[in-house]
N, C-alpha and C positions, 0 to 999 in steps of 0.2 A: 504494498499499500503506498501510497506516496503520500508523504506530509510536508505540504507546500503547495507554491501555484503551479498550474499548469502552463504549457507553450503558449496556450492562448491568454492564460489569464498574464503572464510576464509581459506580452507583446501587447494586450491593452493597458496594463499598466505606463507602460513604457510609453505608447500616444501620447496619454493622459498628462505626463510628466513635462512632455514637449510642447502641449498645448498650452500646459499651465505656466512652463518657464517663458511663453510667446505670449500670452494673454494677460496672463495675471503677477508681473514680476511684482517688485517691491513700492516701484515708481507708483504704480497703477493702483495697487492695492491705499495707497497713504492717499490717493486722489478719491476713491471711493469711500473711505473711511471718512474724509472730511464732508462727504456730503451726506453721509448716515444713512442711504437708503439702502446698504446692504446688496446691492444689486448692479452688475456690469454686463449691459447686453451683448457686447462683444463676445466677453466668456461665454455667456447664458447660450448665445448660439455655436459657440466651439463646442461644449458640450453635448448639443445637441445633436451637429453633427457628425461627433465621434460615435453616437448611440448611447450617452451616458444616461440621457434622461428616460430612456426607454429598457433602461436594462431590468426592472420589476414588473411593466407592464406586458400582462399576459397578449401572446402573439396576435389571438384574436383583435386584438382591439391597435395593432399595429406597435406592439412593443416586441423586445427581445424574448422575454418570457424565462429570465437566467433566475438564480438565487441571489437572497439576500447578502452571502457571502461576498459575488461579485459587485453588489450595490456598497459594501462596506468599504471595498477596495477604493473605491471613487471616491467617498468621503475622506477616507483617510488620506489621500492625495490631496484633496481638498485642504483639510487642517493642516499638512506638511507646507501649506502655499499661504496657510492663512487667506482662501480665496474667498472674495465678496459673492457667493453663489449660494441661493436659498435651496439649496439639495436637498435637504435634509428632511424637510415638509412636503416636499412637491413629489420628488422621484424616492423618497426611503419611505414613507410612512405613508402617504397618501395613496401611490397604486397598489398595495396590500390592503390596506384597510376597505379601499371598495371595491376590489376585486373580491374579498373575502367576506363582502357583506352580503346580504340580502336586496341590497338595492341597486336593482342593473340598470335601474334607469342613470342614474349617477353614474355608474360606472361606464354606462356607454356613452355618456356625455362626456364625461372629465378625463379617462383613460387615454383615447387618441391625440387631445388635446396636450397631454402631458407628454406622451411619447416624442409628439412634435415640436415642443418646447416652446407651446401655443400658451401653455398657463402656468401660474404660479400658487401655489396650496401653502398658506400658513398655516399656524400648530395655533390654537388656543386650548393647552390641557392643564393648566394649573389648578383646576377645579377639582380635577380628577385626583391631585397628589395631595392636599391639604387646602384648607379654609384659609384666608387673608379678610382681615379687618376691612371694610370697609369694599368687598369684592364681591363677587358669587353671581350665578347666573341661574334664575329661575325661569321655567316653561309653562307656558299658559294657553292652550289653545295652537299649538305649532308656532307657536312667536317669543322670542327671547328678549329678555328683560335682564338687568344688573352691569355687571362689569366683569370683565377679563384679564387680569394682569399678564402682563411677559408674554404676550404672543408672540410665536416666534416665526421669521422669516416673515414678515408683517410689511416691510416695506413696498413691494411692488406685488404683492398678492393678489392674486385675482377672487379668491373663494379662501375662506377658513375653516377648518375642520374643528369645533368647539365643543368642548365638555360641558356638560350641566351636571357637576356633581359626578358618580362615578356611573350611573345606571346607562346614559344614552351619549351619543353623538350626534352631531348637527353639524348639516352645512350650510355655512351663510355666504353667500356671494358679497363681493366687497361694494358693489353698488348698490346695496338692498336698503330700503325706505329705513332710515331710524339706526344705523350703524354710524357711530362716530369713532376713527381710528388716528388716534395722537401718539406719537411718536415717543419713546421711553428711551432716557440717555442712559448706558452703559457703559461699562470700562471698556467693552470690545465694540468698537463702531463698523467693525466688518462685518455686522449680522444685527440686523434691524429687528428691533423688539419695539412691541405697540402695546398700548391701552386699548382695552373696546371696550365702548359703551353701548349696551343694544338697549333701546327705548321702542318694544312690540315689533323686534324685528321678526321678517319671516324667514322660517329657518327650514330646510329639509332634513326628516330622520334618515340617518344611515344606519339600518338595520343591522342588528347585533347585540344589543342590550351591553350588559356590566361588562361581558368578555371580550367585547371587541373594544371599549374602552380601556381594559388593561391591554389590550393587544399593540393597541396604538401607543400608550405610555413604554410598552417595551422596546418596541421599535427605534422609538425616538431614544431612547436611551441608549442602547447598544449602538445607535449612530453616534452621539455626543461621545461616548468611550471611542470609537473608532476615531472621531474628530482632535479629541486628544492625545490619541496614540502618535497621530501622524504630527501634530503640533509639537510634541515632546522631544519627538524623534528627530524633528527638524533644531529643535533648541541644543537640543545633544551633538548633533554634528558642527554645528556653526560652533559649540563650545572646544568642539574635540578640534577644529580646524584651527581656530584661535590660539588654543594651546601649543600647536606646531609652529605659530607665527609669531607670536608676542615674545619679545626677549626682553630679559631684565638680569641684570646684574653678569651680562654675558653668557647667558643660557636662556634656552627657550623656556619658556614656563611649563610646558608639558612634562619636562624634566624634575621638577619640584613634586615630593612627596604628597605634599597637601592637595596638589592641583589632579596628582595622578587618582589619590583615593575619591575626588570630587566625581573624576569620570567616571570610575567603577561604578561609584555605587549610583549613579544614572544608566548606565548600560545594563546592570545586575537588577535594574528596576523594570527597565523598558522591555528585553529579551521576554521572560515570562508573560509580562503583560500584553506584549503581540500573540501569543499564544491564545491567552484568553480571550483577548476580542477579534481573533479572526474565529475560534473557536464558537464564541456567542453569535456574531453576525450568522456565520454557518447555520448556528442551530434555529434561526426563525424560522426558515422555510424547510428547515430538513429534520427537526425532532420535533416530540410531543411540544405542546403548548405550554404544561408545568414545566416543564424541563428549560423550555425556551425562557420562560420568566426567571427564572433564578439564575442562569447565566447572564441576562441582562441587567439582572438587580447587582451581580458579582462585577461584571463587567463597568458598570457605570461606576461605583462604589470603589474599589479599587485604581480603576486609571483616574479617578480624581484624588486621590493620595498620592500616587505614583506623579502624575504630570505636576502638582505643585511642587514635589519634590526635584525635580528635572528642571524645572521652572526657575526654581529658586537658586541650585546649584549652579545651573547655566549661565545665570546671571550675575554670579559670583567668580565664577571664571574669568568674564570677560572684564573684572572690575570695576572703575569709573565708564567706562567705553558702555557697560552693558544696560545704564539707565539714559543711554542719549537717545534723541530720536535718528540722528544718522545713521548709527546703526542700525536700528528700527527692531529691536529684539523686542521690545515691547508687546508689539502685535501679536506675537505668540504668546507671550507669558500673559495677555490680557485674554486670550481666545481661551487657555488653559483657566481661565479665573472663572470666567462666563459659563464655559460648559461645566464646572464643578458646582455651580449653584443651581441650574436649570432643572427643571423636574424633580428635584429632590436631594437633599446634602446625602455625604456618605451614609452618616448615621442614619437619618430616614431611610434608605434604600436598603442598608444592613437589615434593620428592625425589620422591613416590606418580606427581605427575602427568608430570615428565619422563622417570619409566620407561617409563610408559605409552605417550608418544609415540614413543619409539624400539623399543618391543615389535614 
């Protein structure tokens, strides 16, 4: 049995890396981050041409019908480049949620548009994780009222998948009457968050109940773990390269014992994390739901901790340069920080996984 990437997967990843190097260099990331919309049209069209948007869309809807592991590789590379692309909600969560639901009309409408790069889907799943003071969404006669915080991939979204508690998912079109979308400022300006206010907003139910809500959370969490893995690996590589170039006391700093220890700590944290994330992404479409749920929780919680450790250590290896905008290391640092907080803290998610194991 082969434990690794197939030749086709390696080729796809190489093509994706070349695309990101061309269309999402750090200078372009800076420009998009200054705008705060979390979306770049040229990059999006490139991902569409490569087929990345249709990885999880079934073939009958114009997609490639591949597995969640393949989509996870895309998310990992986007994290490695801190690419401003609302891929997580649109191409990772939405295709599986819509195709696995009983909402055939919604699947027929949206999945071809997702595969063709013509639609972007945001996620407002915070209500399914925990209640927040002053927020909450209630349903009355198929209409939503209330407020959802930290809706993800919201800047250019054409529609949102919204949780009203844990019992039901709803699809809300961004131009729906009564919906107000207000940008929220976060540490990571490459990903657009928003506060959604609903005033008797017409919504379409996504059939599947509480199990589909949990499914959406699992998919989003494992995608955040993959994003963190890519970002943390990029920070490690930058720290390693810098340690071979920076000279102090007529020696490269990579020869100093303290720097060696820091680099060793980073790589020993990252390598088993890669196996965990790859297995967790694979499980989402290849293993039973209960096992996929536990792995998604473990991956998200563990990568939140490892990512924070790597982000701090890589910054310290760079010394004072690590805090400068010229170097730009802070874009990866902030990406990891936001990934850690979205859809539950490590402590909260571990408690959820423990409860699932004894249920």
